[in-house]
Short mmCIF file of the C-alpha atoms (twelve columns), coordinates in Angstrom:
data_MODEL
# 
_entry.id   MODEL 
# 
loop_
_atom_site.group_PDB 
_atom_site.id 
_atom_site.type_symbol 
_atom_site.label_atom_id 
_atom_site.label_alt_id 
_atom_site.label_comp_id 
_atom_site.label_asym_id 
_atom_site.label_seq_id 
_atom_site.Cartn_x 
_atom_site.Cartn_y 
_atom_site.Cartn_z 
_atom_site.pdbx_PDB_model_num 
ATOM 1   C CA . UNK A 1   30.857 -208.171 37.423  1 
ATOM 2   C CA . UNK A 2   29.746 -211.917 38.344  1 
ATOM 3   C CA . UNK A 3   28.087 -213.052 41.636  1 
ATOM 4   C CA . UNK A 4   26.810 -215.830 42.896  1 
ATOM 5   C CA . UNK A 5   24.075 -215.938 45.645  1 
ATOM 6   C CA . UNK A 6   24.563 -217.432 48.860  1 
ATOM 7   C CA . UNK A 7   22.455 -217.895 51.848  1 
ATOM 8   C CA . UNK A 8   24.331 -216.946 55.375  1 
ATOM 9   C CA . UNK A 9   24.104 -219.299 58.209  1 
ATOM 10  C CA . UNK A 10  25.235 -216.281 60.727  1 
ATOM 11  C CA . UNK A 11  24.985 -213.000 61.059  1 
ATOM 12  C CA . UNK A 12  27.719 -210.909 59.432  1 
ATOM 13  C CA . UNK A 13  28.236 -207.082 59.600  1 
ATOM 14  C CA . UNK A 14  29.332 -206.649 56.241  1 
ATOM 15  C CA . UNK A 15  27.275 -208.666 54.265  1 
ATOM 16  C CA . UNK A 16  23.397 -209.297 56.496  1 
ATOM 17  C CA . UNK A 17  21.895 -211.323 58.871  1 
ATOM 18  C CA . UNK A 18  21.618 -215.225 59.043  1 
ATOM 19  C CA . UNK A 19  19.009 -216.869 56.515  1 
ATOM 20  C CA . UNK A 20  19.406 -213.781 54.510  1 
ATOM 21  C CA . UNK A 21  19.873 -214.510 50.437  1 
ATOM 22  C CA . UNK A 22  22.673 -212.137 49.345  1 
ATOM 23  C CA . UNK A 23  25.291 -211.446 46.279  1 
ATOM 24  C CA . UNK A 24  28.540 -212.224 46.509  1 
ATOM 25  C CA . UNK A 25  31.950 -212.353 44.520  1 
ATOM 26  C CA . UNK A 26  32.654 -216.107 43.089  1 
ATOM 27  C CA . UNK A 27  35.944 -216.457 44.821  1 
ATOM 28  C CA . UNK A 28  34.557 -214.956 48.139  1 
ATOM 29  C CA . UNK A 29  32.298 -217.199 48.217  1 
ATOM 30  C CA . UNK A 30  34.318 -220.304 47.343  1 
ATOM 31  C CA . UNK A 31  37.612 -219.311 49.149  1 
ATOM 32  C CA . UNK A 32  36.165 -217.958 52.256  1 
ATOM 33  C CA . UNK A 33  31.994 -218.163 52.846  1 
ATOM 34  C CA . UNK A 34  31.551 -222.123 51.690  1 
ATOM 35  C CA . UNK A 35  34.610 -223.640 53.154  1 
ATOM 36  C CA . UNK A 36  34.118 -221.866 56.828  1 
ATOM 37  C CA . UNK A 37  30.462 -222.719 56.592  1 
ATOM 38  C CA . UNK A 38  29.346 -219.267 56.937  1 
ATOM 39  C CA . UNK A 39  27.098 -219.811 54.203  1 
ATOM 40  C CA . UNK A 40  25.758 -222.223 51.784  1 
ATOM 41  C CA . UNK A 41  24.871 -221.963 48.495  1 
ATOM 42  C CA . UNK A 42  21.349 -220.890 47.236  1 
ATOM 43  C CA . UNK A 43  20.032 -223.279 45.157  1 
ATOM 44  C CA . UNK A 44  16.217 -223.584 44.451  1 
ATOM 45  C CA . UNK A 45  15.989 -226.460 47.254  1 
ATOM 46  C CA . UNK A 46  17.867 -224.787 49.991  1 
ATOM 47  C CA . UNK A 47  15.838 -221.513 49.471  1 
ATOM 48  C CA . UNK A 48  12.822 -223.710 49.487  1 
ATOM 49  C CA . UNK A 49  13.881 -225.254 52.807  1 
ATOM 50  C CA . UNK A 50  15.131 -221.939 53.945  1 
ATOM 51  C CA . UNK A 51  11.568 -220.417 53.826  1 
ATOM 52  C CA . UNK A 52  9.840  -223.614 55.265  1 
ATOM 53  C CA . UNK A 53  12.278 -223.257 58.440  1 
ATOM 54  C CA . UNK A 54  11.063 -219.421 58.397  1 
ATOM 55  C CA . UNK A 55  7.486  -220.592 58.324  1 
ATOM 56  C CA . UNK A 56  8.095  -222.471 61.138  1 
ATOM 57  C CA . UNK A 57  10.066 -220.002 63.277  1 
ATOM 58  C CA . UNK A 58  7.483  -217.407 62.842  1 
ATOM 59  C CA . UNK A 59  4.686  -219.967 64.098  1 
ATOM 60  C CA . UNK A 60  6.961  -221.147 66.958  1 
ATOM 61  C CA . UNK A 61  7.364  -217.669 67.791  1 
ATOM 62  C CA . UNK A 62  3.736  -216.457 67.577  1 
ATOM 63  C CA . UNK A 63  2.578  -219.450 69.364  1 
ATOM 64  C CA . UNK A 64  5.369  -218.958 72.543  1 
ATOM 65  C CA . UNK A 65  3.966  -215.218 71.939  1 
ATOM 66  C CA . UNK A 66  0.471  -216.365 72.696  1 
ATOM 67  C CA . UNK A 67  1.104  -218.610 75.475  1 
ATOM 68  C CA . UNK A 68  3.172  -216.092 77.127  1 
ATOM 69  C CA . UNK A 69  0.168  -213.801 76.979  1 
ATOM 70  C CA . UNK A 70  -2.067 -216.448 78.503  1 
ATOM 71  C CA . UNK A 71  0.537  -216.609 81.119  1 
ATOM 72  C CA . UNK A 72  0.358  -213.211 82.275  1 
ATOM 73  C CA . UNK A 73  -3.569 -212.762 81.928  1 
ATOM 74  C CA . UNK A 74  -2.898 -215.702 84.939  1 
ATOM 75  C CA . UNK A 75  -0.402 -213.347 86.733  1 
ATOM 76  C CA . UNK A 76  -2.311 -209.967 86.083  1 
ATOM 77  C CA . UNK A 77  -3.988 -209.885 89.492  1 
ATOM 78  C CA . UNK A 78  -1.547 -212.314 91.496  1 
ATOM 79  C CA . UNK A 79  -0.644 -210.776 94.833  1 
ATOM 80  C CA . UNK A 80  1.790  -212.177 97.184  1 
ATOM 81  C CA . UNK A 81  2.959  -211.163 100.520 1 
ATOM 82  C CA . UNK A 82  5.759  -211.608 102.617 1 
ATOM 83  C CA . UNK A 83  5.631  -211.661 105.962 1 
ATOM 84  C CA . UNK A 84  9.469  -210.785 107.340 1 
ATOM 85  C CA . UNK A 85  11.392 -209.197 110.408 1 
ATOM 86  C CA . UNK A 86  11.908 -205.671 110.456 1 
ATOM 87  C CA . UNK A 87  13.964 -203.143 112.271 1 
ATOM 88  C CA . UNK A 88  13.584 -199.243 113.015 1 
ATOM 89  C CA . UNK A 89  12.992 -197.217 109.933 1 
ATOM 90  C CA . UNK A 90  10.945 -200.500 107.769 1 
ATOM 91  C CA . UNK A 91  14.499 -202.287 106.986 1 
ATOM 92  C CA . UNK A 92  14.610 -206.050 107.069 1 
ATOM 93  C CA . UNK A 93  16.700 -208.168 108.433 1 
ATOM 94  C CA . UNK A 94  17.744 -210.061 105.296 1 
ATOM 95  C CA . UNK A 95  16.329 -209.410 102.292 1 
ATOM 96  C CA . UNK A 96  13.454 -210.666 99.560  1 
ATOM 97  C CA . UNK A 97  15.209 -212.001 96.532  1 
ATOM 98  C CA . UNK A 98  13.865 -213.489 93.083  1 
ATOM 99  C CA . UNK A 99  14.393 -216.481 94.124  1 
ATOM 100 C CA . UNK A 100 12.104 -216.083 97.090  1 
ATOM 101 C CA . UNK A 101 9.355  -214.689 94.823  1 
ATOM 102 C CA . UNK A 102 9.637  -217.321 92.122  1 
ATOM 103 C CA . UNK A 103 9.008  -220.238 95.028  1 
ATOM 104 C CA . UNK A 104 6.108  -218.037 96.365  1 
ATOM 105 C CA . UNK A 105 4.564  -217.951 92.659  1 
ATOM 106 C CA . UNK A 106 5.068  -221.599 92.144  1 
ATOM 107 C CA . UNK A 107 3.192  -222.370 95.102  1 
ATOM 108 C CA . UNK A 108 0.730  -220.501 94.269  1 
ATOM 109 C CA . UNK A 109 -0.878 -223.105 92.187  1 
ATOM 110 C CA . UNK A 110 -0.123 -221.384 88.827  1 
ATOM 111 C CA . UNK A 111 -0.287 -224.350 85.871  1 
ATOM 112 C CA . UNK A 112 3.391  -223.395 84.778  1 
ATOM 113 C CA . UNK A 113 6.657  -223.217 86.620  1 
ATOM 114 C CA . UNK A 114 8.020  -219.609 87.293  1 
ATOM 115 C CA . UNK A 115 11.602 -219.605 86.682  1 
ATOM 116 C CA . UNK A 116 13.931 -217.096 89.469  1 
ATOM 117 C CA . UNK A 117 15.743 -215.389 86.395  1 
ATOM 118 C CA . UNK A 118 12.407 -214.312 85.063  1 
ATOM 119 C CA . UNK A 119 11.884 -212.026 88.090  1 
ATOM 120 C CA . UNK A 120 13.129 -208.739 86.969  1 
ATOM 121 C CA . UNK A 121 14.401 -207.011 90.118  1 
ATOM 122 C CA . UNK A 122 17.105 -204.559 90.388  1 
ATOM 123 C CA . UNK A 123 17.772 -205.817 93.769  1 
ATOM 124 C CA . UNK A 124 16.511 -207.480 96.298  1 
ATOM 125 C CA . UNK A 125 13.691 -206.057 98.697  1 
ATOM 126 C CA . UNK A 126 15.298 -204.716 101.822 1 
ATOM 127 C CA . UNK A 127 12.381 -202.591 103.262 1 
ATOM 128 C CA . UNK A 128 8.393  -203.051 104.181 1 
ATOM 129 C CA . UNK A 129 5.859  -202.188 101.570 1 
ATOM 130 C CA . UNK A 130 4.020  -202.689 98.381  1 
ATOM 131 C CA . UNK A 131 6.606  -203.101 95.149  1 
ATOM 132 C CA . UNK A 132 5.315  -203.900 91.464  1 
ATOM 133 C CA . UNK A 133 7.460  -206.736 90.049  1 
ATOM 134 C CA . UNK A 134 7.953  -207.180 86.668  1 
ATOM 135 C CA . UNK A 135 8.052  -210.974 85.582  1 
ATOM 136 C CA . UNK A 136 9.456  -211.548 82.029  1 
ATOM 137 C CA . UNK A 137 7.690  -213.926 80.611  1 
ATOM 138 C CA . UNK A 138 8.626  -213.546 76.749  1 
ATOM 139 C CA . UNK A 139 10.349 -210.975 74.802  1 
ATOM 140 C CA . UNK A 140 7.251  -208.553 74.453  1 
ATOM 141 C CA . UNK A 141 5.323  -210.012 77.649  1 
ATOM 142 C CA . UNK A 142 5.885  -208.374 80.659  1 
ATOM 143 C CA . UNK A 143 3.258  -208.710 83.530  1 
ATOM 144 C CA . UNK A 144 3.616  -206.950 86.701  1 
ATOM 145 C CA . UNK A 145 2.736  -209.044 89.962  1 
ATOM 146 C CA . UNK A 146 2.136  -207.093 93.561  1 
ATOM 147 C CA . UNK A 147 4.478  -208.085 96.186  1 
ATOM 148 C CA . UNK A 148 3.691  -207.236 99.865  1 
ATOM 149 C CA . UNK A 149 6.326  -206.970 102.607 1 
ATOM 150 C CA . UNK A 150 4.474  -206.642 106.050 1 
ATOM 151 C CA . UNK A 151 6.269  -206.676 109.575 1 
ATOM 152 C CA . UNK A 152 6.386  -210.125 111.203 1 
ATOM 153 C CA . UNK A 153 4.173  -209.778 114.509 1 
# 
C-alpha cells in the first residue's frame, strides 16, 4: 500500500495533532486534506520550517513560563485589605468581585497589570474574613494572594 507524508495544520481525531507528520493514502491527501487546507505536503523544506517553528514556540513558551514565575514571586506575599459595610452575621452589603481585586492589585505598585479574568474567584466575596485567592498567570503558575475583608467603621 502506497502512502504519502503530510503535515497536519489542525488537530484531527483520526490522524493526529497539528504539526505532526503523518502518512496517509495519496488519494486522501490529494482529494480531501490538501484542498481543504487541513494539511500540507511534507517536503524537506516544509519539515525544516516546521521544526524551526516548533523551536520558536518552545522558546516562547519557556520565556512565558519564566516571566509568570517572576510575577508569581512578586505576588507571593501580597495581602490586600478591603473595608466594607457589613450587617449581621458578617454578611457584606454588596460583594467584592475579581475586578475589585484586580484593581487593588494594579494599584499595589506591581510592574505588570493583573487582568480581572486571571483572578480565580468561584463567586464574589460576600462575607468578612481572610480569603486565599489564586491568580492564574500561566497554565502552570497560580500563586495565591491573601484578601482580607474587614468591617468598615
